[in-house]
C-alpha positions as CSV (number, residue, x, y, z in Angstrom):
1,X,0.1,0.1,0.3
2,X,1.7,3.5,-0.8
3,X,1.4,6.3,1.2
4,X,0.3,9.7,-0.2
5,X,3.7,11.0,-1.0
6,X,4.7,7.8,-2.5
7,X,4.9,8.9,-6.4
8,X,8.1,6.4,-6.8
9,X,5.4,3.5,-6.1
10,X,2.8,5.7,-7.9
11,X,5.0,6.0,-10.8
12,X,5.6,2.1,-11.0
13,X,2.0,1.8,-10.6
14,X,0.5,3.8,-13.3
15,X,3.0,2.4,-15.4
16,X,2.3,-1.2,-15.4
17,X,-1.2,-0.6,-15.1
18,X,-0.5,0.7,-19.1
19,X,0.8,-2.6,-20.0
20,X,4.5,-1.4,-20.0
21,X,7.4,-2.7,-18.5
22,X,9.7,-1.0,-15.7
23,X,12.4,-1.5,-17.8
24,X,11.4,1.1,-19.7
25,X,12.2,3.4,-16.6
26,X,15.5,4.0,-16.2
27,X,17.1,5.7,-12.5
28,X,20.0,7.4,-11.9
29,X,21.4,9.4,-9.2
30,X,24.5,11.3,-8.1
31,X,25.7,13.4,-5.1
32,X,27.1,16.8,-5.5
33,X,28.2,19.0,-2.9
34,X,25.8,17.7,-0.3
35,X,22.5,17.6,-2.6
36,X,20.8,14.9,-4.4
37,X,20.1,14.7,-7.7
38,X,17.8,11.9,-9.5
39,X,16.6,11.4,-13.2
40,X,13.9,9.0,-14.2
41,X,14.6,8.6,-18.1
42,X,11.0,7.3,-19.3
43,X,11.1,5.6,-23.2
44,X,9.5,7.4,-25.6
45,X,8.9,10.3,-23.1
46,X,11.5,11.7,-21.7
47,X,13.4,12.3,-18.7
48,X,12.7,14.0,-15.5
49,X,14.3,15.5,-12.8
50,X,14.4,16.3,-9.1
51,X,16.7,17.2,-6.1
52,X,16.8,16.9,-2.3
53,X,18.6,16.1,0.9
54,X,18.6,12.7,0.9
55,X,18.4,10.4,-2.5
56,X,14.8,9.2,-1.6
57,X,13.7,12.9,-1.6
58,X,15.2,13.7,-4.9
59,X,13.8,10.1,-6.6
60,X,10.3,11.1,-5.0
61,X,10.5,14.6,-7.0
62,X,11.5,13.5,-10.2
63,X,9.0,10.6,-9.9
64,X,6.2,13.2,-9.2
65,X,7.6,15.2,-12.2
66,X,6.9,11.7,-14.6
67,X,4.1,10.5,-12.9
68,X,1.8,13.9,-13.6
69,X,3.5,14.3,-17.1
70,X,1.8,10.8,-17.8
71,X,-1.5,11.6,-16.4
72,X,-1.4,10.3,-12.5
73,X,-3.5,12.6,-10.5
């Protein structure tokens, strides 16, 4: 069960519900000057980025952007 702000899980669920493989979501993260940068590349759609104090927070920002772009509410 996902929490209200768990956009990584919501993005995964949205992607799978559309019959797409999670292999089409490619994640990368890096730590620069104590700030985490995350990027998710969605095949045939584009890339979405986020930053945060933690790796998880940065992934959530990027996933939220992708989820919203793909029509999630």
